[in-house]
C-alpha positions in Angstrom: 136.8 36.0 93.6 135.3 33.1 95.5 138.4 31.0 94.7 141.0 33.8 94.8 140.5 34.9 98.4 140.5 31.4 99.9 143.5 30.4 97.7 145.5 33.5 98.9 144.6 32.8 102.6 145.7 29.2 102.2 149.0 30.1 100.6 149.7 32.7 103.3 148.8 30.4 106.1 151.0 27.6 104.6 154.0 29.8 104.4 153.5 31.3 107.9 153.2 27.8 109.3 156.4 26.6 107.5 158.7 29.5 108.3 157.3 31.0 111.5 155.9 27.9 113.3 157.9 25.1 114.8 157.7 21.5 113.4 155.5 20.5 116.3 152.9 23.1 115.4 153.0 22.0 111.8 152.3 18.4 113.0 149.3 19.6 115.0 147.8 21.5 112.2 148.5 18.8 109.6 147.0 16.2 111.9 143.8 18.2 112.1 143.8 18.5 108.4 144.2 14.8 108.0 141.1 14.3 110.3 139.1 16.5 108.0 140.4 14.7 104.9 139.5 11.3 106.4 136.0 12.5 107.3 135.5 13.8 103.7 136.7 10.5 102.4 134.4 8.3 104.5 131.4 10.6 103.8 132.1 10.1 100.1 132.8 6.3 100.0 130.8 5.0 103.0 127.9 7.4 103.7 126.3 4.7 105.8 129.2 4.8 108.3 127.9 7.0 111.1 128.1 7.7 114.8 130.8 6.3 117.1 132.1 3.8 114.5 132.8 6.6 112.0 134.8 8.7 114.5 136.5 5.6 115.9 137.6 4.6 112.3 138.9 8.1 111.6 140.9 8.1 114.9 142.3 4.6 114.1 143.3 5.6 110.6 145.1 8.7 111.9 147.7 6.6 113.7 150.5 7.0 111.0 150.1 10.8 111.1 150.2 10.9 114.9 153.3 8.6 114.9 155.1 11.0 112.5 155.7 13.4 115.5 158.8 11.4 116.2 160.2 12.4 112.8 161.2 8.8 111.9 159.8 6.7 109.2 160.0 3.5 111.4 157.5 5.0 113.9 155.2 5.8 111.0 155.4 2.2 110.0 154.6 1.2 113.5 151.6 3.6 113.4 150.4 1.9 110.2 150.6 -1.5 111.9 148.6 -0.2 114.9 145.9 1.1 112.5 145.7 -2.3 110.7 145.4 -4.2 114.0 142.6 -2.0 115.4 140.8 -1.8 112.1 140.7 -5.6 112.1 139.3 -5.5 115.6 136.6 -3.0 114.6 135.8 -5.2 111.6 135.4 -8.3 113.8 133.3 -6.3 116.2 131.1 -5.1 113.4 130.6 -8.5 111.7 126.9 -9.1 111.4 126.2 -5.4 112.2 127.9 -3.6 109.3 126.1 -4.3 106.0 129.3 -5.1 104.1 132.2 -5.7 106.5 134.6 -6.5 103.7 133.8 -3.1 102.1 134.3 -1.4 105.5 137.7 -3.1 106.0 139.0 -2.5 102.5 137.9 1.1 102.3 139.2 1.9 105.8 142.5 0.3 104.8 142.6 2.4 101.6 141.9 5.6 103.7 144.8 4.7 106.0 147.3 4.2 103.2 146.1 6.8 100.7 145.5 9.7 103.2 147.2 9.0 106.6 150.4 7.3 105.4 151.0 9.8 102.7 150.2 12.8 105.0 152.6 11.3 107.6 155.4 11.6 105.0 154.7 15.2 104.5 155.1 15.7 108.3 158.4 13.8 108.1 159.7 16.2 105.4 159.0 19.1 107.8 161.2 17.5 110.5 164.2 17.3 108.1 166.9 20.0 108.6 165.7 22.0 105.5 162.1 20.7 105.6 160.5 24.1 105.2 162.3 24.7 102.0 161.5 21.3 100.5 157.8 21.6 101.4 157.7 25.1 99.8 159.3 23.6 96.7 156.8 20.7 96.6 153.8 22.9 97.0 155.3 25.4 94.4 155.7 22.6 91.9 152.2 21.3 92.4 150.6 24.8 92.3 152.7 25.8 89.3 151.8 22.6 87.5 148.0 23.1 88.2 148.2 26.7 86.9 150.1 25.8 83.8 147.9 22.9 83.0 144.8 25.1 83.4 145.9 27.8 80.9 147.6 25.4 78.5 144.5 23.2 78.4 142.3 26.2 77.8 144.4 27.5 75.0 145.6 24.3 73.2 143.8 21.4 74.8 142.0 19.1 72.3 143.1 15.5 73.1 141.8 14.3 76.4 144.2 12.7 78.9 141.8 10.5 80.8 138.3 11.4 79.5 136.5 8.7 81.5 138.0 10.0 84.8 138.6 13.7 84.3 137.1 15.1 81.0 138.7 18.5 81.5 142.3 17.3 81.6 144.1 17.3 78.3 147.5 16.2 76.9 148.4 19.8 76.2 147.4 20.7 79.7 149.7 18.0 81.0 152.6 19.3 79.0 151.9 22.9 80.1 151.7 21.7 83.7 155.1 20.0 83.5 156.8 23.1 81.9 155.2 25.5 84.5 156.0 23.2 87.4 159.6 22.9 86.4 159.9 26.7 85.9 158.5 27.3 89.4 160.8 24.8 91.0 163.9 26.4 89.3 162.7 29.8 90.4 162.3 28.8 94.0 165.7 27.2 93.9 167.3 30.4 92.8 165.8 32.6 95.6 166.3 30.3 98.6 169.6 30.0 100.4 169.3 26.2 100.2 169.9 25.2 96.6 170.2 21.9 94.7 171.6 21.0 91.3 169.3 22.6 88.6 169.5 19.5 86.3 168.6 17.0 89.1 165.9 19.4 90.4 164.4 19.6 86.9 164.3 15.8 86.5 162.9 15.3 90.0 160.3 18.1 89.3 159.0 16.2 86.2 158.7 13.1 88.3 156.8 14.8 91.1 154.5 16.6 88.6 153.6 13.3 86.9 153.0 11.7 90.2 151.0 14.7 91.3 148.8 14.4 88.2 148.3 10.8 89.1 147.3 11.8 92.6 144.8 14.3 91.2 143.3 11.6 88.9 143.2 9.1 91.7 140.9 11.3 93.7 138.8 12.1 90.6 138.5 8.4 90.0 137.2 7.9 93.6 134.7 10.8 93.3 133.5 9.7 89.9 133.0 6.1 91.2 130.8 7.3 94.0 129.1 10.0 92.0 130.2 13.2 93.8 131.7 16.4 92.3 133.7 17.6 95.3 134.9 15.8 98.5 133.4 18.6 100.6 132.6 22.3 100.9 134.9 23.4 103.7 137.1 25.6 101.4 134.2 27.3 99.7 135.0 27.7 96.0 137.9 25.2 96.3 135.7 22.3 97.4 136.9 20.0 100.2 140.3 19.7 101.8 140.9 16.4 100.1 140.3 18.2 96.7 143.2 20.6 97.5 145.8 18.0 98.8 145.1 15.2 96.3 148.3 16.1 94.2 150.4 16.2 97.4 149.3 12.8 98.7 151.3 10.7 96.3 154.1 13.2 95.5 154.9 14.0 99.1 156.2 10.5 100.1 158.2 10.3 96.8 160.0 13.5 97.7 160.6 12.3 101.2 162.4 9.1 100.0 164.3 11.0 97.4 165.7 13.1 100.3 166.0 10.2 102.6 168.2 8.2 100.1 170.3 11.3 99.2 169.1 11.6 95.6 168.3 15.3 96.3 
């Protein structure tokens, strides 16, 4: 029950935000979520980073997400450059004060790319003409894949997928996740007025599911490297916000560029 109620509330809030709120409100809410995810990331990988420098680093890393309000990928790139320039300035200012300035610079840069740049592309999808549909499809694919992987892994899972990174993930779970994710995608495609070719959607869904699994494993690798179980506790039984969006971080930009280049 500790997981069901927060999960239901998150799903309801997400759908309300997509279909009842304007893109600008979506950007505001997602920008706030990116702040939380960045805070969780830095508390995991750089617990010594505190005070004004922590909050300044989060603000600087947020530039790509803030720039996404224009709805153009070139402004996101400009935001990424702004983040890089100011992070370099903060690194120069902290030289001799920060214990390991190279660690600070590299991990801040990773946070900017891994979290902010990827989240910015999710905002860009919302600004597309049918953005609400595509984001519903993306989240449906990821959620369906997670559910299918869980039950298939419990029933048939023996061979581990990446035992050193995530001991609970199995090959059978991965196959079940792919099948369930594709089924959810095709189901959503049937019930929405915006539809795409089922064959192309099926192939794209497989790609997004595999990348989503890679995104999940990436966050697991980070957590295992620093010795933590969850990125945070803000979502009660669901852990931290970063734990919930890890599969979207890498798959979101891929979906955006599939749409941007007319593949979907």
